[in-house]
VOGU-3710 file (C-alpha; in Angstrom, 3 decimals, decimal comma):
1> mhilsvylrn> 5,206/-9,773/17,685  7,885/-10,973/19,265  9,858/-14,214/20,619  10,205/-14,151/24,590  12,478/-17,236/24,753  13,147/-20,927/23,275  13,954/-23,922/25,312  15,646/-27,122/24,061  16,429/-30,321/24,981  18,628/-33,435/23,499
11> ikshrettle> 18,068/-31,006/20,050  21,961/-31,291/19,137  24,472/-30,308/21,204  22,040/-28,996/23,303  21,026/-31,109/26,121  18,448/-28,545/28,025  19,260/-24,757/27,285  17,095/-22,071/27,438  17,552/-18,284/26,129  15,677/-15,431/26,448
21> fapginvlsg> 14,989/-12,731/23,796  14,858/-8,858/24,190  12,566/-6,966/21,183  14,972/-4,971/18,729  17,795/-7,372/17,401  19,402/-10,052/18,980  22,906/-11,655/18,127  23,955/-15,038/19,145  27,584/-15,228/19,744  30,301/-17,386/20,474
31> pngvgkstvf> 32,462/-20,253/19,372  32,383/-22,819/16,497  30,547/-25,629/17,097  28,530/-24,203/20,080  25,124/-24,724/18,706  24,158/-20,806/17,828  22,620/-22,281/14,650  20,339/-24,990/15,992  18,979/-22,289/17,657  17,974/-20,820/14,762
41> eaigyalfgv> 17,207/-24,091/13,554  15,099/-25,274/16,406  12,572/-22,088/16,058  11,773/-23,150/12,536  10,663/-26,827/13,735  8,743/-25,695/16,209  6,687/-22,067/14,825  7,597/-22,787/11,660  6,710/-25,994/11,306  10,020/-26,762/9,320
51> eaqkfvgnad> 10,790/-30,978/8,952  14,151/-32,287/10,768  15,810/-33,576/7,695  15,550/-29,618/6,171  18,228/-29,175/8,527  20,572/-32,247/9,043  18,827/-34,866/6,262  17,941/-37,226/8,988  15,429/-36,736/11,977  17,802/-39,138/13,811
61> rflsigskkg> 20,774/-36,528/13,578  18,908/-33,961/14,982  18,330/-35,245/18,701  21,689/-35,542/20,850  23,628/-38,400/20,896  21,933/-41,002/23,001  19,068/-39,978/22,965  15,613/-41,125/21,889  13,320/-37,847/21,920  13,503/-34,243/22,187
71> eiavvfeleq> 11,529/-30,898/23,175  11,487/-27,267/21,621  9,476/-25,008/23,152  8,845/-21,325/21,540  7,127/-18,667/24,173  5,786/-15,798/21,253  3,936/-12,392/22,529  1,506/-10,797/20,615  1,308/-7,094/20,156  -1,702/-6,525/22,296
81> gkryrvsrtv> -0,038/-8,289/25,115  -1,430/-11,751/24,828  1,397/-14,698/24,883  1,854/-18,077/23,552  3,939/-20,916/23,614  4,433/-23,925/20,997  6,372/-26,698/21,300  6,943/-30,015/19,181  9,117/-33,230/20,190  11,301/-35,027/17,505
91> gtagrwllcr> 11,247/-38,404/17,558  9,149/-41,202/18,190  5,076/-40,111/18,673  5,783/-36,729/17,813  3,410/-34,032/18,839  2,831/-29,940/17,795  1,224/-28,192/20,620  0,098/-24,606/20,753  -0,842/-22,980/24,407  -2,134/-19,825/24,935
101> evggafevee> -1,737/-18,270/28,407  -4,532/-17,391/30,564  -4,786/-16,706/34,101  -0,389/-17,183/34,256  -0,803/-20,624/32,814  -0,410/-22,669/29,182  -3,869/-23,622/28,141  -3,374/-25,910/25,458  -6,224/-25,270/22,311  -7,914/-28,252/20,960
111> hkdgvetedr> -6,251/-29,133/16,922  -7,666/-31,717/15,329  -3,910/-32,513/13,308  -0,927/-30,778/12,457  -2,371/-28,706/9,434  -5,168/-26,837/11,427  -2,168/-25,960/13,954  -0,270/-24,290/11,209  -3,244/-22,344/10,000  -3,965/-21,071/13,331
121> lkkllgldng> -0,022/-20,227/13,877  -0,501/-18,412/10,313  -3,126/-16,099/11,412  -1,133/-15,129/15,052  2,037/-14,662/12,870  0,600/-12,147/10,119  1,691/-14,586/7,526  -1,614/-16,103/6,078  -0,678/-15,605/2,421  -1,808/-19,148/1,136
131> rplaeqferv> 1,603/-20,541/1,212  3,089/-23,281/3,887  4,935/-21,289/7,050  8,193/-23,853/6,423  7,856/-22,869/2,731  8,593/-19,154/3,838  11,286/-19,495/6,885  13,135/-21,492/4,599  13,427/-19,766/1,475  13,092/-15,886/2,824
141> igpfqndflg> 12,263/-15,131/7,013  15,476/-17,534/7,937  17,442/-19,361/5,454  19,641/-21,533/5,987  23,779/-21,015/6,607  24,625/-22,435/3,127  21,858/-21,076/1,519  22,153/-17,558/2,541  23,174/-16,819/-1,042  20,562/-19,464/-2,215
151> pfiirqpsrr> 19,360/-18,529/-5,208  20,601/-15,226/-6,290  23,595/-17,240/-7,678  22,348/-19,341/-9,664  23,596/-19,766/-12,803  20,608/-20,747/-15,516  18,206/-17,332/-15,631  15,063/-19,651/-15,988  15,618/-22,087/-12,567  17,051/-18,690/-10,786
161> rdefdailgi> 13,350/-16,444/-12,096  11,570/-20,620/-10,816  12,806/-19,959/-7,499  12,262/-16,124/-7,041  8,660/-16,439/-8,376  7,934/-19,207/-6,101  9,515/-17,299/-3,402  7,474/-14,429/-3,923  4,412/-16,150/-4,847  3,014/-15,287/-8,292
171> dawrrtftet> 5,043/-18,631/-9,817  1,483/-20,032/-9,702  0,874/-18,354/-13,066  3,724/-19,942/-15,155  2,755/-23,301/-12,928  -1,062/-22,956/-14,474  1,039/-22,265/-18,113  2,205/-25,666/-17,737  0,019/-27,545/-16,046  -2,814/-26,758/-19,089
181> aglgrtirgk> -0,125/-27,570/-21,449  -2,363/-30,654/-21,312  -6,244/-29,424/-20,939  -5,480/-28,223/-25,667  -5,457/-32,010/-25,545  -8,299/-32,499/-23,069  -10,728/-30,473/-24,896  -10,029/-31,960/-28,413  -10,098/-35,574/-26,887  -13,745/-34,353/-25,944
191> ievleteial> -14,606/-32,677/-29,573  -13,119/-36,125/-31,494  -16,094/-37,791/-28,986  -18,769/-36,059/-29,654  -17,913/-35,832/-33,659  -18,059/-39,642/-32,993  -21,787/-39,254/-31,051  -22,876/-37,743/-34,074  -22,227/-39,555/-36,605  -24,528/-42,279/-34,293
201> rreqvavlpe> -26,866/-40,303/-34,035  -27,494/-39,334/-37,959  -27,524/-43,307/-38,930  -30,026/-43,245/-36,496  -32,743/-40,606/-37,604  -31,923/-41,820/-40,924  -35,626/-43,631/-41,179  -37,314/-40,527/-40,019  -38,931/-39,771/-43,305  -40,575/-43,825/-43,502
211> kreeqqkvra> -42,081/-43,198/-39,755  -43,494/-40,154/-41,064  -45,223/-41,364/-43,710  -46,783/-44,240/-41,626  -48,312/-41,803/-39,160  -50,072/-39,853/-41,811  -51,905/-43,312/-42,952  -52,812/-43,666/-39,431  -53,706/-39,862/-39,016  -56,351/-40,555/-42,328
221> elesvaqerd> -58,169/-43,418/-40,459  -58,936/-41,556/-37,394  -59,819/-38,261/-39,059  -62,513/-40,546/-41,009  -64,107/-41,897/-37,552  -63,488/-38,450/-36,258  -65,853/-36,396/-38,529  -68,805/-39,500/-37,805  -67,731/-38,804/-34,201  -68,322/-34,937/-34,497
231> rktlalkele> -71,794/-35,124/-36,646  -72,914/-37,386/-33,875  -70,936/-34,799/-30,646  -73,023/-32,127/-32,958  -76,042/-33,003/-32,110  -74,616/-33,477/-28,715  -73,579/-30,165/-28,379  -77,017/-29,213/-29,674  -78,712/-30,686/-26,954  -76,279/-30,283/-24,451
241> sllremdgre> -77,011/-26,091/-25,266  -80,504/-26,674/-25,248  -79,653/-28,687/-21,559  -77,683/-25,892/-20,562  -80,486/-23,174/-21,596  -82,779/-25,233/-19,318  -80,182/-25,711/-16,282  -79,409/-22,404/-16,814  -82,971/-21,222/-16,127  -82,939/-23,426/-13,189
251> qilaglrnev> -79,806/-21,839/-12,001  -80,734/-18,150/-12,693  -83,964/-19,021/-10,387  -81,736/-20,297/-7,496  -79,590/-17,345/-8,159  -82,133/-14,711/-8,322  -83,502/-16,394/-5,053  -80,396/-15,746/-3,362  -79,419/-12,437/-5,063  -83,011/-10,843/-3,893
261> ekltlriadg> -82,455/-12,080/0,243  -78,768/-10,915/-0,374  -79,982/-7,596/-1,235  -82,386/-7,541/1,526  -79,631/-8,157/4,347  -77,187/-5,385/2,072  -80,020/-3,085/2,442  -79,894/-3,664/6,676  -76,485/-3,363/6,569  -76,399/-0,208/4,560
271> rqkieiqkqr> -78,830/1,689/6,978  -76,333/0,669/10,272  -73,482/1,980/8,336  -75,472/5,561/7,666  -76,303/5,979/11,636  -72,150/5,436/12,243  -70,680/8,045/9,581  -73,338/10,080/10,190  -71,983/10,585/14,312  -68,403/11,160/12,236
281> vrdageaakv> -69,530/13,718/10,842  -70,994/15,629/13,706  -67,508/14,719/15,643  -65,233/16,127/12,210  -67,412/19,637/12,368  -66,845/19,736/16,081  -63,001/19,291/15,387  -63,251/21,893/12,858  -64,296/23,904/15,454  -61,985/23,786/17,237
291> leatrpamea> -59,076/23,917/14,821  -60,289/27,538/14,078  -60,218/28,851/17,438  -56,792/27,387/18,222  -55,088/28,299/15,464  -54,098/31,839/16,410  -52,091/30,488/18,941  -50,860/27,778/17,033  -49,575/30,769/14,433  -47,970/32,520/17,220
301> fesaekrlld> -46,003/29,945/18,608  -44,717/28,954/15,152  -44,113/32,581/15,001  -42,243/32,556/18,341  -40,460/29,431/17,238  -38,647/30,631/13,993  -38,094/34,038/15,716  -36,060/32,428/18,139  -34,314/30,165/15,727  -33,472/33,437/13,788
311> lrlrekerrd> -31,858/34,286/17,934  -30,200/30,954/18,298  -28,612/31,403/14,644  -27,529/35,253/15,287  -26,183/34,048/19,069  -23,869/31,425/17,199  -22,744/33,988/14,674  -22,085/36,074/17,708  -19,846/33,107/19,441  -18,129/32,610/16,265
321> metgmanler> -17,167/35,875/16,578  -16,378/35,936/20,251  -13,643/33,096/19,071  -12,610/34,720/16,183  -11,666/37,832/18,481  -9,582/35,789/21,215  -7,730/34,466/18,116  -7,535/38,129/17,014  -6,099/39,457/20,484  -3,538/36,358/20,833
331> qaaglkercq> -1,940/36,813/17,093  -1,675/40,637/17,863  -0,148/39,693/21,057  1,914/36,917/20,018  3,074/39,675/16,503  3,646/42,395/19,126  5,690/40,067/21,038  8,091/39,343/18,109  8,357/42,726/17,043  9,827/43,783/20,475
341> aemrsidrar> 12,022/40,665/20,572  12,886/41,183/16,878  13,744/44,745/17,448  15,667/43,928/21,216  17,866/41,497/18,751  18,289/43,815/15,786  19,273/46,865/18,255  21,802/43,790/19,838  22,914/43,176/16,575  23,661/46,721/15,677
351> seiaaeeeri> 25,602/47,919/18,603  27,627/44,705/18,071  28,596/45,327/14,648  29,229/49,158/15,425  31,797/47,815/18,526  33,612/45,705/15,704  34,460/48,041/12,879  35,198/50,669/15,335  37,732/47,559/16,850  38,690/47,214/12,745
361> aaagkvtged> 39,006/50,536/12,567  41,786/50,799/14,948  43,866/47,815/13,815  43,385/49,090/10,364  45,304/52,313/11,358  48,036/50,087/13,058  48,436/48,157/10,501  49,340/50,364/7,880  52,097/50,118/5,134  55,429/51,511/5,512
371> aamvllagsl> 57,383/52,915/2,600  60,478/52,486/3,494  59,874/48,816/4,252  57,709/48,304/1,014  60,832/50,145/-1,143  63,155/47,412/1,003  61,213/44,753/0,356  61,471/45,385/-3,461  64,739/45,288/-3,548  65,325/41,695/-2,539
381> pdlrdrlaal> 64,745/40,377/-5,830  67,855/42,949/-7,126  70,015/41,968/-4,215  69,892/38,211/-4,818  70,576/38,521/-9,028  73,388/40,704/-7,375  74,900/37,755/-4,774  74,033/35,063/-7,395  76,593/37,036/-9,914  79,395/37,413/-7,178
391> rnrqglvagr> 79,488/34,021/-6,472  79,739/33,318/-9,612  82,515/35,716/-9,864  84,128/34,332/-6,402  84,109/30,475/-8,118  85,584/32,319/-11,103  88,755/34,218/-9,586  88,601/30,754/-6,779  89,505/28,672/-10,362  91,793/31,092/-12,134
401> rhgleegrvk> 93,589/31,012/-7,940  94,005/27,381/-8,005  95,081/27,369/-11,902  98,018/30,101/-10,838  98,828/28,152/-7,840  98,653/24,883/-9,636  101,032/26,269/-13,258  103,600/27,345/-10,588  104,347/24,597/-8,810  104,803/22,625/-12,456
411> lsegtcpffq> 106,810/25,371/-13,500  109,153/25,246/-10,291  109,902/21,780/-11,490  110,512/23,459/-14,994  108,435/21,404/-17,204  105,416/23,770/-19,086  101,727/22,338/-16,987  100,847/22,919/-21,046  103,235/21,026/-23,468  105,337/18,568/-20,794
421> etclnvegrp> 108,181/20,137/-21,784  110,993/21,965/-20,504  109,656/26,064/-20,842  111,908/28,328/-22,475  109,777/31,447/-21,058  110,890/30,781/-17,705  114,700/29,326/-18,622  117,318/31,249/-16,309  114,397/32,684/-13,957  112,873/31,827/-10,839
431> agdvfstgla> 109,501/29,948/-11,347  107,535/32,081/-8,701  107,725/35,662/-10,030  105,542/34,416/-13,363  102,573/33,703/-10,978  102,821/36,045/-8,065  101,477/39,212/-9,315  98,842/37,236/-10,679  97,848/35,692/-7,385  98,576/38,658/-5,497
441> slekeqilie> 96,085/40,429/-8,177  93,479/37,594/-7,641  94,226/37,742/-3,741  92,683/40,949/-3,547  89,903/40,806/-5,895  88,518/37,774/-3,397  89,051/40,374/-1,087  86,802/43,188/-2,617  83,967/39,932/-3,330  83,678/38,928/-0,056
451> aemeklltee> 83,462/42,369/1,503  80,877/43,079/-0,936  79,129/39,868/-0,695  78,559/40,343/3,508  77,615/43,911/2,709  74,981/42,513/0,371  74,014/39,847/2,945  73,242/41,775/5,792  71,365/44,315/3,120  69,507/40,580/2,108
461> glaeqaaakl> 68,807/39,977/5,339  66,871/43,284/5,867  65,083/43,307/2,601  63,497/39,547/3,924  63,027/40,639/7,282  60,451/43,890/5,402  59,158/41,730/3,031  58,040/38,965/5,876  56,749/41,656/8,033  55,116/43,636/4,395
471> retrgrqral> 53,439/39,482/3,822  52,489/39,979/7,399  50,865/43,454/7,127  49,225/42,332/3,978  48,100/39,273/5,385  46,288/41,305/8,649  44,904/44,099/6,153  42,865/41,594/4,221  41,705/39,447/7,102  40,449/42,679/7,974
481> eeqsaalarr> 38,798/43,369/4,962  37,614/40,332/5,344  36,220/40,901/8,148  34,745/44,535/7,059  32,809/42,606/4,655  31,654/40,341/6,654  30,263/42,779/8,650  28,554/44,684/5,424  26,592/41,184/4,774  25,337/41,511/8,916
491> rkdldareqd> 23,956/44,845/8,726  22,752/43,974/5,193  20,956/41,208/6,614  19,919/43,390/9,594  18,680/45,748/7,323  16,101/42,514/5,512  15,758/42,414/8,987  14,224/45,451/10,201  12,081/45,434/6,964  11,002/41,666/7,532
501> rqallrqqqd> 9,723/43,668/11,080  8,276/46,507/9,937  6,043/43,876/8,094  5,260/42,228/11,819  4,605/45,493/12,752  2,239/46,466/9,989  0,457/42,976/10,520  0,493/43,763/13,834  -1,358/47,320/13,606  -3,833/45,546/10,683
511> leallqqrkk> -4,923/43,330/13,510  -5,515/45,212/15,909  -7,863/47,276/13,476  -9,570/44,457/12,380  -9,798/43,358/16,628  -11,500/46,874/17,072  -13,925/46,712/13,865  -14,945/43,636/15,278  -15,373/45,221/18,473  -17,662/47,835/17,064
521> elqafagleq> -19,691/44,392/15,229  -20,618/43,219/18,351  -22,266/45,731/19,801  -24,729/44,966/17,122  -25,762/41,663/19,581  -26,534/43,742/22,413  -30,031/42,831/23,773  -29,651/39,067/21,986  -30,224/37,283/25,402  -33,746/39,400/26,615
531> aiegaegekt> -35,381/38,569/22,946  -34,505/34,668/22,969  -35,833/34,767/26,903  -38,612/36,709/24,680  -39,421/34,686/22,518  -39,007/31,476/24,842  -41,654/32,934/26,644  -43,939/33,249/23,697  -43,715/29,671/22,572  -44,498/28,293/26,060
541> anregrdaff> -47,568/30,797/26,490  -49,014/29,457/23,064  -47,651/26,057/23,046  -51,214/24,082/24,824  -53,469/26,074/21,952  -50,613/24,767/19,278  -51,177/21,273/20,472  -54,547/20,961/20,580  -54,505/22,537/16,873  -52,593/19,803/15,917
551> ahkaqaaewt> -54,307/17,381/18,098  -58,273/17,913/16,158  -56,251/19,387/12,790  -56,158/15,190/11,270  -59,990/14,738/12,206  -61,208/18,426/11,129  -59,266/17,900/7,428  -61,632/14,561/7,596  -64,795/16,753/8,469  -65,816/17,122/3,996
561> nlqeilekyc> -64,660/13,825/2,666  -66,130/12,576/5,677  -69,432/14,172/3,981  -68,892/13,312/0,596  -68,674/9,520/2,199  -72,197/9,814/4,065  -73,617/11,494/0,504  -72,304/8,206/-1,494  -73,381/5,616/1,414  -77,134/7,113/0,529
571> kllndletek> -76,718/7,065/-3,049  -75,633/3,507/-2,376  -78,837/2,532/0,057  -81,402/4,118/-2,590  -79,391/1,910/-5,648  -79,684/-1,052/-3,506  -83,053/-0,630/-2,135  -84,085/-0,163/-6,898  -82,050/-3,323/-7,685  -84,333/-5,242/-4,848
581> ktqadllqrt> -87,552/-4,357/-6,633  -85,787/-5,161/-10,625  -84,469/-8,708/-9,022  -88,009/-9,421/-6,976  -89,927/-8,499/-11,088  -87,406/-10,804/-12,480  -87,925/-13,761/-10,207  -91,604/-13,796/-10,946  -90,755/-13,880/-14,691  -88,577/-16,661/-14,500
591> iddydqesha> -90,831/-18,655/-12,666  -93,318/-18,314/-16,029  -90,806/-18,924/-18,451  -89,315/-22,778/-17,047  -90,486/-25,841/-18,189  -89,393/-28,558/-15,955  -90,993/-31,980/-18,404  -89,164/-30,840/-21,392  -85,758/-30,617/-19,359  -86,307/-33,963/-18,116
601> garkrkesll> -86,807/-35,318/-22,122  -83,529/-34,011/-23,475  -81,513/-35,543/-20,142  -82,757/-38,888/-22,006  -81,694/-38,047/-25,132  -78,461/-36,502/-24,110  -77,735/-40,645/-22,470  -77,833/-42,034/-25,845  -75,345/-39,533/-28,085  -73,768/-40,328/-25,419
611> gelgtmgqqi> -73,680/-44,299/-25,313  -72,756/-43,791/-29,386  -70,067/-41,614/-28,777  -68,510/-44,102/-26,692  -68,377/-47,143/-28,788  -66,715/-44,166/-31,376  -64,410/-43,444/-29,179  -62,893/-46,835/-28,157  -62,271/-47,296/-31,866  -61,162/-43,459/-32,187
621> aglekdcgrl> -58,833/-44,362/-29,347  -57,120/-47,642/-31,157  -56,141/-45,562/-33,739  -54,689/-42,459/-31,459  -52,584/-45,896/-29,870  -51,379/-46,564/-33,211  -50,560/-42,812/-33,592  -49,213/-42,213/-30,286  -46,568/-44,947/-30,909  -45,609/-43,571/-34,441
631> teeiarleei> -45,273/-40,218/-32,681  -43,048/-41,711/-29,831  -40,836/-43,215/-32,067  -40,754/-39,901/-34,265  -40,266/-38,425/-31,046  -37,551/-39,936/-30,217  -35,640/-39,650/-33,340  -36,465/-35,992/-32,703  -34,667/-36,191/-29,680  -32,220/-37,773/-31,095
641> rremtsreal> -31,650/-35,520/-34,077  -31,975/-32,400/-30,988  -29,183/-34,173/-29,374  -27,298/-34,228/-32,166  -28,020/-30,689/-32,934  -27,045/-30,252/-29,083  -24,075/-31,905/-29,570  -22,914/-30,074/-32,477  -23,477/-26,832/-30,602  -21,580/-28,427/-27,240
651> aagwarkekl> -18,747/-29,452/-30,439  -18,842/-26,090/-31,402  -18,608/-24,702/-27,942  -15,958/-26,768/-27,233  -13,610/-25,888/-30,062  -14,488/-21,686/-28,795  -13,090/-23,264/-25,569  -10,084/-24,974/-26,960  -9,297/-21,299/-28,852  -9,823/-19,500/-25,240
661> vkylrnrvfk> -7,253/-22,082/-23,625  -4,903/-21,289/-26,224  -5,885/-17,630/-26,185  -5,499/-17,757/-22,366  -2,101/-19,647/-22,010  -0,198/-17,885/-25,080  -1,530/-14,267/-24,569  -2,188/-13,908/-20,141  -0,754/-17,162/-18,202  2,201/-17,086/-20,212
671> nvsshlserf> 3,065/-12,978/-19,598  0,519/-12,168/-16,167  4,068/-13,468/-14,215  6,516/-11,575/-15,879  4,707/-8,279/-15,299  4,290/-9,042/-11,839  7,782/-10,115/-11,280  8,858/-6,571/-12,956  6,050/-4,530/-10,624  7,950/-6,614/-7,691
681> reeisqradr> 11,412/-5,820/-8,438  11,107/-2,405/-9,324  9,443/-2,091/-5,494  12,339/-4,779/-3,393  15,076/-2,417/-6,123  14,172/0,609/-4,756  14,304/-0,669/-0,993  17,035/-2,538/-1,426  18,894/0,333/-3,526  19,234/2,325/-0,333
691> iyrtiseade> 19,952/0,114/2,579  23,027/-1,578/-0,534  24,174/1,721/-0,413  24,623/2,912/3,481  26,087/-0,918/3,839  28,807/-0,778/0,965  29,040/3,358/1,328  29,389/3,372/-2,533  27,906/5,138/-5,292  26,815/2,370/-6,930
701> eltwadnyqv> 23,662/1,954/-7,899  21,954/-2,025/-6,992  19,078/-3,140/-9,201  17,138/-6,661/-9,360  17,369/-7,521/-12,782  15,847/-9,327/-15,062  15,149/-13,308/-14,348  16,135/-11,042/-11,016  20,084/-11,054/-11,923  21,915/-8,537/-9,213
711> vlrdlhdgqv> 23,397/-5,789/-11,043  25,332/-2,884/-9,938  25,214/1,085/-12,109  27,914/3,486/-11,302  30,087/5,976/-13,221  33,239/4,567/-14,874  35,381/7,381/-16,787  32,233/9,494/-17,729  30,082/6,368/-18,917  27,380/3,977/-17,417
721> rersddqlsg> 29,023/0,676/-15,998  27,029/-2,302/-15,188  28,059/-5,098/-13,456  26,518/-8,067/-13,270  26,367/-10,940/-10,194  29,368/-13,156/-12,450  31,546/-9,650/-11,811  31,060/-8,310/-8,859  33,382/-9,463/-5,609  32,032/-11,601/-2,336
731> gqmmsavval> 32,002/-8,339/-0,460  29,967/-6,363/-3,216  27,459/-9,555/-3,531  27,093/-10,446/-0,489  26,148/-6,602/0,940  23,837/-7,160/-2,218  22,474/-10,518/-1,060  21,985/-8,917/2,140  20,072/-5,444/1,176  17,836/-7,653/-1,481
741> rlallqtiga> 17,069/-9,859/1,370  15,990/-6,675/3,772  13,879/-5,452/1,045  12,432/-9,274/0,408  11,332/-9,700/4,169  9,632/-5,927/4,390  7,870/-6,980/1,003  6,415/-9,878/2,122  5,247/-8,501/5,863  7,441/-10,775/7,850
751> riaffdepts> 7,621/-9,088/11,144  10,538/-11,476/12,283  14,031/-12,018/10,729  16,769/-14,940/11,045  20,467/-13,778/9,772  23,560/-17,037/10,005  26,521/-15,026/9,693  25,235/-12,066/7,377  29,046/-10,355/7,397  30,563/-13,486/5,335
761> hldgarrenl> 33,298/-12,641/2,676  32,301/-8,741/3,586  35,238/-6,631/4,794  35,728/-4,628/8,046  34,497/-1,151/6,714  31,278/-2,852/4,992  30,709/-4,821/8,545  30,352/-2,340/10,348  28,508/-0,803/7,638  25,822/-3,137/7,724
771> arafraidvg> 25,965/-3,035/11,642  24,684/0,675/10,986  22,254/-0,625/8,644  20,286/-3,357/11,331  20,441/0,058/13,445  19,572/2,128/11,283  16,563/0,116/10,078  15,947/-0,487/13,832  15,031/3,030/14,953  12,941/3,250/10,925
781> reevtehwyd> 15,883/5,904/9,372  13,947/6,562/6,345  16,643/7,143/4,096  17,097/3,273/5,254  13,695/2,360/4,963  11,108/1,562/7,341  10,820/0,091/10,495  8,792/-2,981/9,477  9,908/-5,757/12,400  9,607/-6,463/15,444
791> qlflishdls> 12,589/-8,722/16,259  15,778/-9,422/14,197  17,973/-12,657/14,930  21,749/-12,518/14,048  24,483/-14,842/14,185  27,981/-13,297/14,011  31,214/-13,165/15,556  31,752/-10,137/14,415  31,824/-6,969/17,479  30,334/-4,516/15,405
801> fteitdqvvs> 27,199/-6,030/15,964  27,555/-5,837/19,748  27,829/-2,011/19,456  24,048/-2,053/18,268  22,580/-4,961/19,588  19,696/-4,588/22,132  20,754/-8,254/23,584  23,983/-9,949/23,025  23,248/-13,984/24,109  26,504/-16,038/24,693
811> lge> 26,912/-19,981/23,688  29,125/-22,003/25,256  30,591/-19,558/27,705
//
């Protein structure tokens, strides 16, 4: 889904604003104070049901100054092309309405309250995970500007764990552990109540032995009266036995008369059934004759049908073979074309290599080394050493000459330059004569040195030229050698390609041979159509006989059974006639044995015994009443004892439940949340690490550690270094939080997301990397993450995002 537009009226700085959005990334830009964050808050208020107090603390401050009522409307579209408009007013008598587009107009859906509206929006947005929409928006989808770092920077591990457990929806287990703390006390209270009830019932059943003793005395008296009654009852039974015998004879007499009449009717009915069965036997015999007459046609039809089935299978086999031959022809043609193309390419490459080798050989002849040039270049070090020695000599000569000139000046004054006193050696002679010979000698030596240096400098220039030319020549030679090596490698590659081409050629030849073999095998299917037509003609010719065979088969199969049934009917009729004669004889004998007067006297004696037994019955009834009363009291006490036993069992059951609750709390509820947290952190860490590496362009691994602590790992001085959130820079922490929030959004299945100033605390390089990461997500680069969302909203002053966004919405212009 994606949001098409949002309309704001009298919402903070927006008196009446309509904004339209595109699919993908939308960036809201503009100077501070123009209401960029208000747009996000308005979407959270109308589409996700976030209360206004969450944004401003007081709902009145969510309205424009001087306004008493505001309105927000968001139009969004689902993947199926269905459009909806959700609107919500701010102020008195606020309403939250969801409308669906029908025929170009929006019609309001009927919802009884805001809960039903929220449930409907959850299903449309794909966020029906049992958590309120407002909570999902505040925590993950669109955290407020000041809460973007939110729980990531909470110092207390337990508070940070509780916040992220709630975000991931796994806090129910830890809440269950906390909320079941009082359950054990409740169960213990129930056990104590049951123990009190058991003690009370134990006191009540203490009189049970006395009641049983009284019951035994009443039963003894009752037994004495009952024995007398039994004696009279025995006499009555003997009389009743005689009466039953007489009554039985009377009933037997009536029964025999009825039985004889029934047998007469059954015999008549049996004769009618026998006639019907005879006709069925005759019809089945005729069907058997038809069956034998049509059997050849049926067998011929089935034989043709079986043969036709085999022919159809052969026809399918032929079609499969033709299809395979077509595939083989295409493969052979493709291989042939590949071989020819490869051969042309190889020949062209060989020609190019040969031409290149000729060029290299010609260049090698031109760039050959000259022995004189090599000798001249080799003399350069010696020339430089000789020049250095001459320069030293020149410096010494110049120093000696300077000393002589200075001595001549001082001696011209008559003073010794060393002892600073009158020199006795030159006394009476001109001072200049002492140094003239030395200076003249040094002047000659200087001239000779300069002449030799000039000669050596000339030779050094020639040697340097020769050395430079030699280096250039050898460089060209190395280049030619490298080119020759490259040509050798290319020729080797061509040889490998030629071997591959030969393999393709052999494969082509094998396919052509296989194709010829298939063509020969196809000849075995000649005449298949004529055989199929013949089998179908034979089926048609024998179809009528085959149908007649199966039409009479079932009836003919019953022929033997029908004959057996007929024989059975005839036997039963004979049995009935024999039984009728037997019953008629018995009836006559019973009439002769029955005495009606004796029967009437026995009935009078029975009435007298019944009167005596009635009196005794009243006496027994009184005793039984007393016995019953005692029985009821004993039963009530027994019931109390059973209730006591039941409560004891119930108390034992509660004790087991108490043990189970302790086990579940300490072994299950306490640990499940941590196991789920570990699984979610592992999944989110993998996604967030890829995003973080793209944003930071650093060789660092992002991990969401225990209690949701942000940790970066890298190599420092050859060892693995871990830094937690309190050791990271602001830019590193912000990059890690952005990566984790993107991975978290993908994990919970949100298709839209809002980022308010995500480039805070990031330097220029990280901002550009973050922008590229968002675009990589939008186009679905696998090294970053899957394209998990439909629409993304950002508030940013950064120009990096204007280059990657699908739309820039400028506010305040």
